[in-house]
Backbone and ligand atoms as CSV (ligand in chain L), in Angstrom:
chain,resi,resn,atom,element,x,y,z
A,1,MET,N,N,0.857,-1.197,0.000
A,1,MET,CA,C,0.000,0.000,0.000
A,1,MET,C,C,0.891,1.244,0.000
A,2,ALA,N,N,0.745,2.047,-1.041
A,2,ALA,CA,C,1.542,3.273,-1.119
A,2,ALA,C,C,0.808,4.402,-0.412
A,3,LEU,N,N,1.456,4.971,0.561
A,3,LEU,CA,C,0.841,6.093,1.275
A,3,LEU,C,C,1.254,7.398,0.611
A,4,PRO,N,N,0.358,8.374,0.602
A,4,PRO,CA,C,0.808,9.710,0.196
A,4,PRO,C,C,1.824,10.200,1.215
A,5,THR,N,N,2.622,11.186,0.868
A,5,THR,CA,C,3.667,11.652,1.780
A,5,THR,C,C,3.070,12.010,3.137
A,6,GLU,N,N,1.924,12.647,3.123
A,6,GLU,CA,C,1.231,12.979,4.375
A,6,GLU,C,C,-0.027,12.121,4.397
A,7,PRO,N,N,-0.114,11.171,5.323
A,7,PRO,CA,C,-1.292,10.303,5.304
A,7,PRO,C,C,-2.587,11.070,5.547
A,8,ARG,N,N,-3.649,10.594,4.929
A,8,ARG,CA,C,-4.987,11.127,5.188
A,8,ARG,C,C,-5.811,10.011,5.805
A,9,PHE,N,N,-6.847,10.401,6.528
A,9,PHE,CA,C,-7.591,9.407,7.291
A,9,PHE,C,C,-9.094,9.572,7.104
A,10,THR,N,N,-9.791,8.443,7.253
A,10,THR,CA,C,-11.239,8.437,7.451
A,10,THR,C,C,-11.485,7.718,8.764
A,11,CYS,N,N,-12.216,8.349,9.669
A,11,CYS,CA,C,-12.503,7.718,10.961
A,11,CYS,C,C,-13.928,7.204,10.983
A,12,ASP,N,N,-14.126,6.036,11.557
A,12,ASP,CA,C,-15.493,5.544,11.697
A,12,ASP,C,C,-16.210,6.317,12.811
A,13,GLU,N,N,-17.494,6.063,12.935
A,13,GLU,CA,C,-18.360,6.845,13.814
A,13,GLU,C,C,-17.909,6.845,15.273
A,14,MET,N,N,-17.235,5.765,15.678
A,14,MET,CA,C,-16.842,5.631,17.082
A,14,MET,C,C,-15.589,6.436,17.425
A,15,LEU,N,N,-14.975,7.048,16.424
A,15,LEU,CA,C,-13.660,7.652,16.631
A,15,LEU,C,C,-13.662,9.166,16.425
A,16,GLY,N,N,-14.742,9.813,16.867
A,16,GLY,CA,C,-14.836,11.259,16.699
A,16,GLY,C,C,-13.765,12.021,17.454
A,17,ARG,N,N,-13.451,11.564,18.658
A,17,ARG,CA,C,-12.433,12.262,19.457
A,17,ARG,C,C,-11.063,12.118,18.783
A,18,LEU,N,N,-10.765,10.918,18.320
A,18,LEU,CA,C,-9.492,10.701,17.626
A,18,LEU,C,C,-9.411,11.589,16.382
A,19,ALA,N,N,-10.523,11.712,15.661
A,19,ALA,CA,C,-10.533,12.563,14.461
A,19,ALA,C,C,-10.120,13.990,14.829
A,20,ARG,N,N,-10.661,14.515,15.935
A,20,ARG,CA,C,-10.317,15.887,16.334
A,20,ARG,C,C,-8.833,15.999,16.697
A,21,TYR,N,N,-8.327,15.007,17.407
A,21,TYR,CA,C,-6.909,15.066,17.787
A,21,TYR,C,C,-6.006,14.965,16.558
A,22,LEU,N,N,-6.368,14.126,15.605
A,22,LEU,CA,C,-5.544,14.005,14.396
A,22,LEU,C,C,-5.557,15.303,13.597
A,23,ARG,N,N,-6.695,15.994,13.605
A,23,ARG,CA,C,-6.735,17.302,12.936
A,23,ARG,C,C,-5.834,18.295,13.643
A,24,PHE,N,N,-5.770,18.217,14.983
A,24,PHE,CA,C,-4.838,19.097,15.708
A,24,PHE,C,C,-3.385,18.765,15.358
A,25,LEU,N,N,-3.127,17.535,14.941
A,25,LEU,CA,C,-1.776,17.199,14.474
A,25,LEU,C,C,-1.545,17.695,13.048
A,26,GLY,N,N,-2.588,18.211,12.424
A,26,GLY,CA,C,-2.445,18.782,11.084
A,26,GLY,C,C,-2.955,17.897,9.966
A,27,TYR,N,N,-3.558,16.762,10.317
A,27,TYR,CA,C,-3.960,15.811,9.282
A,27,TYR,C,C,-5.359,16.087,8.730
A,28,ASP,N,N,-5.505,15.682,7.479
A,28,ASP,CA,C,-6.780,15.727,6.773
A,28,ASP,C,C,-7.573,14.483,7.206
A,29,VAL,N,N,-8.633,14.692,7.976
A,29,VAL,CA,C,-9.387,13.575,8.557
A,29,VAL,C,C,-10.874,13.729,8.255
A,30,GLU,N,N,-11.418,12.770,7.513
A,30,GLU,CA,C,-12.856,12.748,7.280
A,30,GLU,C,C,-13.545,12.087,8.464
A,31,TYR,N,N,-14.589,12.727,8.930
A,31,TYR,CA,C,-15.389,12.106,9.990
A,31,TYR,C,C,-16.815,12.585,9.845
A,32,GLU,N,N,-17.719,11.645,9.738
A,32,GLU,CA,C,-19.120,11.999,9.588
A,32,GLU,C,C,-19.925,10.896,10.249
A,33,GLN,N,N,-20.922,11.304,11.032
A,33,GLN,CA,C,-21.736,10.274,11.683
A,33,GLN,C,C,-22.767,9.725,10.717
A,34,GLY,N,N,-23.146,8.482,10.930
A,34,GLY,CA,C,-24.239,7.895,10.171
A,34,GLY,C,C,-23.856,7.311,8.826
A,35,LEU,N,N,-22.558,7.201,8.527
A,35,LEU,CA,C,-22.164,6.618,7.242
A,35,LEU,C,C,-22.195,5.095,7.334
A,36,ARG,N,N,-22.648,4.468,6.250
A,36,ARG,CA,C,-22.629,3.006,6.201
A,36,ARG,C,C,-21.202,2.520,5.922
A,37,ASP,N,N,-20.964,1.262,6.263
A,37,ASP,CA,C,-19.631,0.695,6.054
A,37,ASP,C,C,-19.201,0.801,4.594
A,38,ASP,N,N,-20.147,0.525,3.663
A,38,ASP,CA,C,-19.828,0.626,2.234
A,38,ASP,C,C,-19.269,1.997,1.890
A,39,GLU,N,N,-19.918,3.010,2.457
A,39,GLU,CA,C,-19.531,4.387,2.156
A,39,GLU,C,C,-18.145,4.697,2.751
A,40,LEU,N,N,-17.888,4.213,3.971
A,40,LEU,CA,C,-16.569,4.429,4.585
A,40,LEU,C,C,-15.465,3.781,3.746
A,41,VAL,N,N,-15.739,2.554,3.280
A,41,VAL,CA,C,-14.743,1.844,2.469
A,41,VAL,C,C,-14.521,2.591,1.152
A,42,ARG,N,N,-15.617,3.051,0.539
A,42,ARG,CA,C,-15.511,3.763,-0.732
A,42,ARG,C,C,-14.705,5.063,-0.553
A,43,ARG,N,N,-15.025,5.812,0.500
A,43,ARG,CA,C,-14.325,7.081,0.712
A,43,ARG,C,C,-12.842,6.866,0.976
A,44,SER,N,N,-12.533,5.829,1.709
A,44,SER,CA,C,-11.116,5.616,2.006
A,44,SER,C,C,-10.376,5.212,0.729
A,45,ARG,N,N,-11.036,4.437,-0.125
A,45,ARG,CA,C,-10.387,4.023,-1.373
A,45,ARG,C,C,-10.228,5.220,-2.308
A,46,GLU,N,N,-11.317,5.935,-2.532
A,46,GLU,CA,C,-11.283,7.018,-3.523
A,46,GLU,C,C,-10.466,8.213,-3.044
A,47,GLY,N,N,-10.436,8.417,-1.737
A,47,GLY,CA,C,-9.673,9.554,-1.220
A,47,GLY,C,C,-8.256,9.181,-0.824
A,48,ASP,N,N,-7.858,7.920,-1.098
A,48,ASP,CA,C,-6.542,7.447,-0.703
A,48,ASP,C,C,-6.308,7.714,0.790
A,49,ARG,N,N,-7.294,7.286,1.584
A,49,ARG,CA,C,-7.260,7.537,3.020
A,49,ARG,C,C,-7.159,6.228,3.786
A,50,LEU,N,N,-6.428,6.244,4.885
A,50,LEU,CA,C,-6.446,5.106,5.790
A,50,LEU,C,C,-7.759,5.129,6.566
A,51,LEU,N,N,-8.408,4.000,6.622
A,51,LEU,CA,C,-9.670,3.893,7.346
A,51,LEU,C,C,-9.373,3.444,8.775
A,52,LEU,N,N,-9.662,4.300,9.727
A,52,LEU,CA,C,-9.429,3.969,11.135
A,52,LEU,C,C,-10.742,3.500,11.741
A,53,THR,N,N,-10.704,2.342,12.354
A,53,THR,CA,C,-11.945,1.772,12.872
A,53,THR,C,C,-11.694,0.893,14.077
A,54,ARG,N,N,-12.721,0.778,14.916
A,54,ARG,CA,C,-12.666,-0.184,16.015
A,54,ARG,C,C,-13.495,-1.411,15.685
A,55,ASP,N,N,-14.001,-1.487,14.460
A,55,ASP,CA,C,-14.892,-2.568,14.030
A,55,ASP,C,C,-14.086,-3.599,13.228
A,56,ARG,N,N,-13.921,-4.766,13.826
A,56,ARG,CA,C,-13.083,-5.793,13.215
A,56,ARG,C,C,-13.611,-6.213,11.839
A,57,ILE,N,N,-14.926,-6.341,11.735
A,57,ILE,CA,C,-15.532,-6.769,10.461
A,57,ILE,C,C,-15.264,-5.726,9.372
A,58,LEU,N,N,-15.460,-4.463,9.736
A,58,LEU,CA,C,-15.195,-3.389,8.772
A,58,LEU,C,C,-13.715,-3.385,8.381
A,59,ALA,N,N,-12.850,-3.596,9.366
A,59,ALA,CA,C,-11.409,-3.556,9.090
A,59,ALA,C,C,-11.001,-4.648,8.099
A,60,GLN,N,N,-11.742,-5.752,8.104
A,60,GLN,CA,C,-11.378,-6.845,7.203
A,60,GLN,C,C,-11.787,-6.563,5.759
A,61,ARG,N,N,-12.554,-5.515,5.556
A,61,ARG,CA,C,-13.073,-5.264,4.210
A,61,ARG,C,C,-12.106,-4.515,3.309
A,62,THR,N,N,-11.067,-3.930,3.870
A,62,THR,CA,C,-10.120,-3.198,3.026
A,62,THR,C,C,-8.724,-3.280,3.606
A,63,ARG,N,N,-7.744,-3.352,2.711
A,63,ARG,CA,C,-6.360,-3.392,3.175
A,63,ARG,C,C,-5.914,-2.034,3.692
A,64,ARG,N,N,-6.727,-0.980,3.437
A,64,ARG,CA,C,-6.366,0.353,3.919
A,64,ARG,C,C,-6.775,0.573,5.366
A,65,ALA,N,N,-7.416,-0.407,5.990
A,65,ALA,CA,C,-7.948,-0.178,7.331
A,65,ALA,C,C,-6.867,-0.374,8.395
A,66,VAL,N,N,-6.968,0.406,9.451
A,66,VAL,CA,C,-6.169,0.195,10.653
A,66,VAL,C,C,-7.153,-0.088,11.778
A,67,LEU,N,N,-7.088,-1.288,12.326
A,67,LEU,CA,C,-7.988,-1.683,13.411
A,67,LEU,C,C,-7.404,-1.198,14.735
A,68,LEU,N,N,-8.165,-0.394,15.446
A,68,LEU,CA,C,-7.734,0.118,16.739
A,68,LEU,C,C,-8.534,-0.583,17.827
A,69,ARG,N,N,-7.889,-0.898,18.917
A,69,ARG,CA,C,-8.560,-1.646,19.985
A,69,ARG,C,C,-8.852,-0.788,21.208
A,70,SER,N,N,-8.041,0.210,21.419
A,70,SER,CA,C,-8.201,1.021,22.635
A,70,SER,C,C,-9.514,1.800,22.599
A,71,LEU,N,N,-10.063,2.018,23.797
A,71,LEU,CA,C,-11.309,2.772,23.917
A,71,LEU,C,C,-11.054,4.257,24.086
A,72,GLU,N,N,-9.821,4.625,24.440
A,72,GLU,CA,C,-9.589,6.054,24.672
A,72,GLU,C,C,-8.512,6.590,23.738
A,73,VAL,N,N,-8.528,7.915,23.586
A,73,VAL,CA,C,-7.792,8.529,22.486
A,73,VAL,C,C,-6.278,8.367,22.625
A,74,GLU,N,N,-5.762,8.378,23.862
A,74,GLU,CA,C,-4.305,8.241,23.996
A,74,GLU,C,C,-3.847,6.859,23.524
A,75,GLY,N,N,-4.598,5.835,23.930
A,75,GLY,CA,C,-4.279,4.486,23.486
A,75,GLY,C,C,-4.421,4.347,21.978
A,76,GLN,N,N,-5.434,4.973,21.421
A,76,GLN,CA,C,-5.645,4.896,19.971
A,76,GLN,C,C,-4.491,5.555,19.213
A,77,LEU,N,N,-4.022,6.701,19.722
A,77,LEU,CA,C,-2.890,7.374,19.069
A,77,LEU,C,C,-1.626,6.509,19.144
A,78,LYS,N,N,-1.435,5.833,20.277
A,78,LYS,CA,C,-0.260,4.948,20.398
A,78,LYS,C,C,-0.342,3.801,19.402
A,79,GLU,N,N,-1.532,3.205,19.288
A,79,GLU,CA,C,-1.697,2.113,18.320
A,79,GLU,C,C,-1.444,2.616,16.906
A,80,LEU,N,N,-1.979,3.780,16.599
A,80,LEU,CA,C,-1.821,4.330,15.252
A,80,LEU,C,C,-0.353,4.616,14.957
A,81,GLN,N,N,0.357,5.100,15.967
A,81,GLN,CA,C,1.776,5.394,15.774
A,81,GLN,C,C,2.564,4.131,15.420
A,82,ARG,N,N,2.144,3.002,15.984
A,82,ARG,CA,C,2.829,1.756,15.639
A,82,ARG,C,C,2.560,1.365,14.191
A,83,GLU,N,N,1.346,1.649,13.712
A,83,GLU,CA,C,0.976,1.283,12.337
A,83,GLU,C,C,1.489,2.287,11.314
A,84,VAL,N,N,1.543,3.535,11.708
A,84,VAL,CA,C,1.958,4.613,10.798
A,84,VAL,C,C,3.113,5.357,11.463
A,85,PRO,N,N,4.336,4.826,11.334
A,85,PRO,CA,C,5.465,5.490,11.993
A,85,PRO,C,C,5.681,6.881,11.402
A,86,GLY,N,N,6.226,7.758,12.223
A,86,GLY,CA,C,6.523,9.105,11.737
A,86,GLY,C,C,5.346,10.049,11.767
A,87,LEU,N,N,4.343,9.716,12.564
A,87,LEU,CA,C,3.219,10.645,12.728
A,87,LEU,C,C,3.717,11.985,13.272
A,88,ASN,N,N,3.052,13.056,12.872
A,88,ASN,CA,C,3.309,14.342,13.513
A,88,ASN,C,C,3.101,14.186,15.015
A,89,ARG,N,N,3.804,15.032,15.784
A,89,ARG,CA,C,3.749,14.854,17.236
A,89,ARG,C,C,3.211,16.048,17.987
A,90,GLY,N,N,3.058,17.163,17.326
A,90,GLY,CA,C,2.639,18.378,18.039
A,90,GLY,C,C,1.479,19.069,17.341
A,91,VAL,N,N,0.929,20.050,18.047
A,91,VAL,CA,C,-0.207,20.809,17.507
A,91,VAL,C,C,0.258,21.633,16.317
A,92,ARG,N,N,-0.469,21.501,15.221
A,92,ARG,CA,C,-0.231,22.333,14.038
A,92,ARG,C,C,-1.525,23.026,13.674
A,93,PHE,N,N,-1.447,24.308,13.457
A,93,PHE,CA,C,-2.664,25.049,13.113
A,93,PHE,C,C,-2.877,24.993,11.605
A,94,VAL,N,N,-3.315,23.830,11.144
A,94,VAL,CA,C,-3.487,23.583,9.711
A,94,VAL,C,C,-4.941,23.230,9.394
A,95,ARG,N,N,-5.537,22.397,10.244
A,95,ARG,CA,C,-6.888,21.892,9.989
A,95,ARG,C,C,-7.812,22.274,11.137
A,96,CYS,N,N,-9.052,22.569,10.803
A,96,CYS,CA,C,-10.070,22.842,11.814
A,96,CYS,C,C,-10.452,21.529,12.499
A,97,SER,N,N,-10.393,21.512,13.827
A,97,SER,CA,C,-10.687,20.261,14.541
A,97,SER,C,C,-12.168,19.904,14.443
A,98,LEU,N,N,-13.004,20.885,14.164
A,98,LEU,CA,C,-14.449,20.628,14.099
A,98,LEU,C,C,-14.899,20.124,12.734
A,99,CYS,N,N,-14.364,20.742,11.656
A,99,CYS,CA,C,-14.923,20.438,10.336
A,99,CYS,C,C,-13.885,20.004,9.319
A,100,ASN,N,N,-12.609,19.979,9.694
A,100,ASN,CA,C,-11.533,19.556,8.787
A,100,ASN,C,C,-11.201,20.623,7.740
A,101,GLY,N,N,-11.820,21.799,7.829
A,101,GLY,CA,C,-11.477,22.876,6.894
A,101,GLY,C,C,-10.045,23.345,7.107
A,102,LEU,N,N,-9.492,23.994,6.100
A,102,LEU,CA,C,-8.129,24.525,6.226
A,102,LEU,C,C,-8.153,25.835,7.014
A,103,LEU,N,N,-7.133,26.032,7.843
A,103,LEU,CA,C,-7.023,27.267,8.624
A,103,LEU,C,C,-6.140,28.265,7.886
A,104,HIS,N,N,-6.430,29.534,8.077
A,104,HIS,CA,C,-5.508,30.558,7.617
A,104,HIS,C,C,-5.303,31.547,8.759
A,105,GLU,N,N,-4.167,32.225,8.717
A,105,GLU,CA,C,-3.878,33.182,9.783
A,105,GLU,C,C,-4.722,34.432,9.557
A,106,ALA,N,N,-5.361,34.904,10.638
A,106,ALA,CA,C,-6.237,36.063,10.528
A,106,ALA,C,C,-5.420,37.303,10.170
A,107,ASP,N,N,-6.018,38.145,9.381
A,107,ASP,CA,C,-5.376,39.385,8.932
A,107,ASP,C,C,-5.370,40.404,10.071
A,108,ARG,N,N,-4.169,40.762,10.562
A,108,ARG,CA,C,-4.086,41.656,11.718
A,108,ARG,C,C,-4.367,43.115,11.361
A,109,SER,N,N,-4.443,43.413,10.080
A,109,SER,CA,C,-4.637,44.824,9.714
A,109,SER,C,C,-6.090,45.257,9.920
A,110,THR,N,N,-6.994,44.272,10.082
A,110,THR,CA,C,-8.377,44.667,10.363
A,110,THR,C,C,-8.498,44.978,11.857
A,111,PRO,N,N,-9.142,46.085,12.200
A,111,PRO,CA,C,-9.186,46.480,13.613
A,111,PRO,C,C,-10.029,45.547,14.472
A,112,LYS,N,N,-11.089,44.991,13.903
A,112,LYS,CA,C,-11.964,44.149,14.723
A,112,LYS,C,C,-11.528,42.689,14.658
A,113,PRO,N,N,-11.492,42.014,15.813
A,113,PRO,CA,C,-11.110,40.597,15.794
A,113,PRO,C,C,-12.176,39.747,15.106
A,114,PRO,N,N,-11.780,38.578,14.563
A,114,PRO,CA,C,-12.785,37.653,14.036
A,114,PRO,C,C,-13.736,37.238,15.162
A,115,LYS,N,N,-14.916,36.815,14.778
A,115,LYS,CA,C,-15.927,36.386,15.744
A,115,LYS,C,C,-15.349,35.309,16.666
A,116,GLY,N,N,-15.556,35.488,17.975
A,116,GLY,CA,C,-15.106,34.475,18.930
A,116,GLY,C,C,-13.729,34.740,19.503
A,117,VAL,N,N,-13.028,35.775,19.005
A,117,VAL,CA,C,-11.681,36.067,19.500
A,117,VAL,C,C,-11.744,37.236,20.481
A,118,PRO,N,N,-11.303,37.033,21.738
A,118,PRO,CA,C,-11.348,38.119,22.718
A,118,PRO,C,C,-10.441,39.282,22.303
A,119,GLU,N,N,-10.814,40.496,22.742
A,119,GLU,CA,C,-10.047,41.703,22.386
A,119,GLU,C,C,-8.587,41.583,22.827
A,120,ASP,N,N,-8.348,41.057,24.045
A,120,ASP,CA,C,-6.965,41.017,24.535
A,120,ASP,C,C,-6.123,40.043,23.712
A,121,ARG,N,N,-6.762,38.986,23.239
A,121,ARG,CA,C,-6.042,38.043,22.370
A,121,ARG,C,C,-5.684,38.712,21.050
A,122,TRP,N,N,-6.641,39.471,20.527
A,122,TRP,CA,C,-6.428,40.156,19.241
A,122,TRP,C,C,-5.347,41.228,19.379
A,123,ALA,N,N,-5.247,41.825,20.597
A,123,ALA,CA,C,-4.254,42.881,20.809
A,123,ALA,C,C,-2.850,42.300,20.947
A,124,SER,N,N,-2.728,41.025,21.285
A,124,SER,CA,C,-1.413,40.417,21.438
A,124,SER,C,C,-0.854,40.065,20.054
A,125,PRO,N,N,0.471,39.951,19.953
A,125,PRO,CA,C,1.060,39.689,18.627
A,125,PRO,C,C,0.934,38.227,18.186
A,126,ASP,N,N,0.488,37.346,19.077
A,126,ASP,CA,C,0.449,35.923,18.714
A,126,ASP,C,C,-0.597,35.666,17.631
A,127,PRO,N,N,-0.291,34.728,16.734
A,127,PRO,CA,C,-1.209,34.520,15.614
A,127,PRO,C,C,-2.553,33.929,16.031
A,128,VAL,N,N,-3.567,34.306,15.298
A,128,VAL,CA,C,-4.915,33.742,15.432
A,128,VAL,C,C,-5.251,33.111,14.091
A,129,PHE,N,N,-5.812,31.914,14.139
A,129,PHE,CA,C,-6.132,31.195,12.910
A,129,PHE,C,C,-7.645,31.036,12.784
A,130,VAL,N,N,-8.104,31.109,11.549
A,130,VAL,CA,C,-9.539,31.039,11.276
A,130,VAL,C,C,-9.798,29.936,10.261
A,131,CYS,N,N,-10.832,29.146,10.507
A,131,CYS,CA,C,-11.204,28.086,9.564
A,131,CYS,C,C,-11.870,28.712,8.337
A,132,ARG,N,N,-11.377,28.329,7.155
A,132,ARG,CA,C,-11.939,28.864,5.915
A,132,ARG,C,C,-13.353,28.343,5.680
A,133,SER,N,N,-13.692,27.219,6.288
A,133,SER,CA,C,-15.000,26.617,6.015
A,133,SER,C,C,-16.069,27.051,7.013
A,134,CYS,N,N,-15.749,27.002,8.325
A,134,CYS,CA,C,-16.805,27.254,9.307
A,134,CYS,C,C,-16.537,28.487,10.167
A,135,GLY,N,N,-15.358,29.103,10.039
A,135,GLY,CA,C,-15.086,30.332,10.786
A,135,GLY,C,C,-14.607,30.112,12.210
A,136,GLN,N,N,-14.493,28.872,12.656
A,136,GLN,CA,C,-13.969,28.600,14.004
A,136,GLN,C,C,-12.572,29.199,14.148
A,137,THR,N,N,-12.284,29.761,15.325
A,137,THR,CA,C,-10.983,30.405,15.526
A,137,THR,C,C,-10.113,29.603,16.490
A,138,TYR,N,N,-8.799,29.715,16.288
A,138,TYR,CA,C,-7.825,28.953,17.071
A,138,TYR,C,C,-6.642,29.837,17.418
A,139,TRP,N,N,-6.102,29.624,18.606
A,139,TRP,CA,C,-4.854,30.284,18.990
A,139,TRP,C,C,-4.240,29.460,20.097
A,140,GLU,N,N,-2.988,29.789,20.375
A,140,GLU,CA,C,-2.273,29.089,21.440
A,140,GLU,C,C,-2.854,29.526,22.779
A,141,GLY,N,N,-3.368,28.600,23.553
A,141,GLY,CA,C,-3.996,28.962,24.818
A,141,GLY,C,C,-4.165,27.733,25.698
A,142,ASP,N,N,-5.044,27.859,26.694
A,142,ASP,CA,C,-5.233,26.763,27.646
A,142,ASP,C,C,-5.614,25.464,26.948
A,143,HIS,N,N,-6.484,25.580,25.938
A,143,HIS,CA,C,-6.989,24.390,25.250
A,143,HIS,C,C,-5.852,23.670,24.512
A,144,THR,N,N,-5.055,24.435,23.762
A,144,THR,CA,C,-3.970,23.787,23.014
A,144,THR,C,C,-2.899,23.259,23.965
A,145,ARG,N,N,-2.698,23.945,25.113
A,145,ARG,CA,C,-1.718,23.432,26.083
A,145,ARG,C,C,-2.137,22.064,26.588
A,146,GLU,N,N,-3.431,21.900,26.829
A,146,GLU,CA,C,-3.946,20.610,27.296
A,146,GLU,C,C,-3.743,19.539,26.218
A,147,ILE,N,N,-4.005,19.908,24.973
A,147,ILE,CA,C,-3.829,18.944,23.884
A,147,ILE,C,C,-2.352,18.600,23.703
A,148,ARG,N,N,-1.490,19.611,23.818
A,148,ARG,CA,C,-0.051,19.345,23.732
A,148,ARG,C,C,0.402,18.383,24.837
A,149,ARG,N,N,-0.177,18.538,26.044
A,149,ARG,CA,C,0.187,17.622,27.140
A,149,ARG,C,C,-0.229,16.196,26.799
A,150,THR,N,N,-1.402,16.061,26.180
A,150,THR,CA,C,-1.849,14.734,25.761
A,150,THR,C,C,-0.864,14.144,24.748
A,151,PHE,N,N,-0.488,14.934,23.753
A,151,PHE,CA,C,0.452,14.435,22.742
A,151,PHE,C,C,1.796,14.075,23.376
A,152,ALA,N,N,2.229,14.861,24.369
A,152,ALA,CA,C,3.509,14.575,25.020
A,152,ALA,C,C,3.448,13.241,25.772
A,153,ARG,N,N,2.271,12.949,26.381
A,153,ARG,CA,C,2.131,11.660,27.076
A,153,ARG,C,C,2.200,10.513,26.078
A,154,VAL,N,N,1.681,10.728,24.875
A,154,VAL,CA,C,1.635,9.663,23.879
A,154,VAL,C,C,2.973,9.524,23.151
A,155,PHE,N,N,3.511,10.639,22.697
A,155,PHE,CA,C,4.649,10.600,21.777
A,155,PHE,C,C,5.976,10.955,22.433
A,156,GLY,N,N,5.947,11.410,23.697
A,156,GLY,CA,C,7.155,11.933,24.312
A,156,GLY,C,C,7.233,13.426,24.058
A,157,PRO,N,N,8.278,14.078,24.601
A,157,PRO,CA,C,8.370,15.529,24.508
A,157,PRO,C,C,8.384,15.978,23.046
A,158,GLU,N,N,7.749,17.110,22.845
A,158,GLU,CA,C,7.667,17.661,21.491
A,158,GLU,C,C,8.971,18.344,21.126
A,159,ASP,N,N,9.281,18.362,19.821
A,159,ASP,CA,C,10.407,19.175,19.342
A,159,ASP,C,C,10.049,20.643,19.591
A,160,PRO,N,N,11.054,21.500,19.686
A,160,PRO,CA,C,10.748,22.923,19.896
A,160,PRO,C,C,9.798,23.412,18.811
A,161,PRO,N,N,8.803,24.221,19.197
A,161,PRO,CA,C,7.806,24.654,18.205
A,161,PRO,C,C,8.436,25.489,17.101
A,162,ALA,N,N,8.010,25.254,15.870
A,162,ALA,CA,C,8.485,26.067,14.753
A,162,ALA,C,C,7.888,27.462,14.880
A,163,GLN,N,N,8.628,28.444,14.434
A,163,GLN,CA,C,8.160,29.817,14.549
A,163,GLN,C,C,7.238,30.196,13.386
A,164,ASP,N,N,7.268,29.385,12.354
A,164,ASP,CA,C,6.466,29.726,11.163
A,164,ASP,C,C,5.027,29.303,11.347
A,165,GLY,N,N,4.126,29.990,10.661
A,165,GLY,CA,C,2.729,29.589,10.623
A,165,GLY,C,C,2.565,28.477,9.601
A,166,PRO,N,N,1.329,28.127,9.308
A,166,PRO,CA,C,1.089,27.088,8.306
A,166,PRO,C,C,1.459,27.613,6.919
A,167,PRO,N,N,1.744,26.712,5.980
A,167,PRO,CA,C,2.145,27.168,4.646
A,167,PRO,C,C,1.010,27.907,3.952
L,1,ZN,ZN,ZN,-14.099,24.554,10.527
């Protein structure tokens, strides 16, 4: 199975939390509730995506599937790391954790912050990212610190953060 340089994923219905964490790692992750197994298999094939599932029967239907056994996200990330070595290890502001849309850095020349961004955050020089699809906003804060701690427990200490934004 030839993987694209950056793996893409489709998560089954039971793996919504994992889908959000993988998006925080910067990955393109399809996740939608209510899809039939046929549809999940088709999407993973046509989108060249690894199908992540906790369903053994579904996993047997395609060679692109990765069967995960753990019930919680840290265990699932560890299992995935064994199957897909070289996973990203830290938070990247590339994908919206809610909808998988691409993020872009908010334009600081506009005086008013994007919806959902506090004034003091907007006044600070740190970047704010906005989802091109749903408008959700992201920045380095308590929430990302918690997610980074989770990744550190799974993958070990993170490399020093890059100073650049997303491409
Ligand atoms: Zn979004």
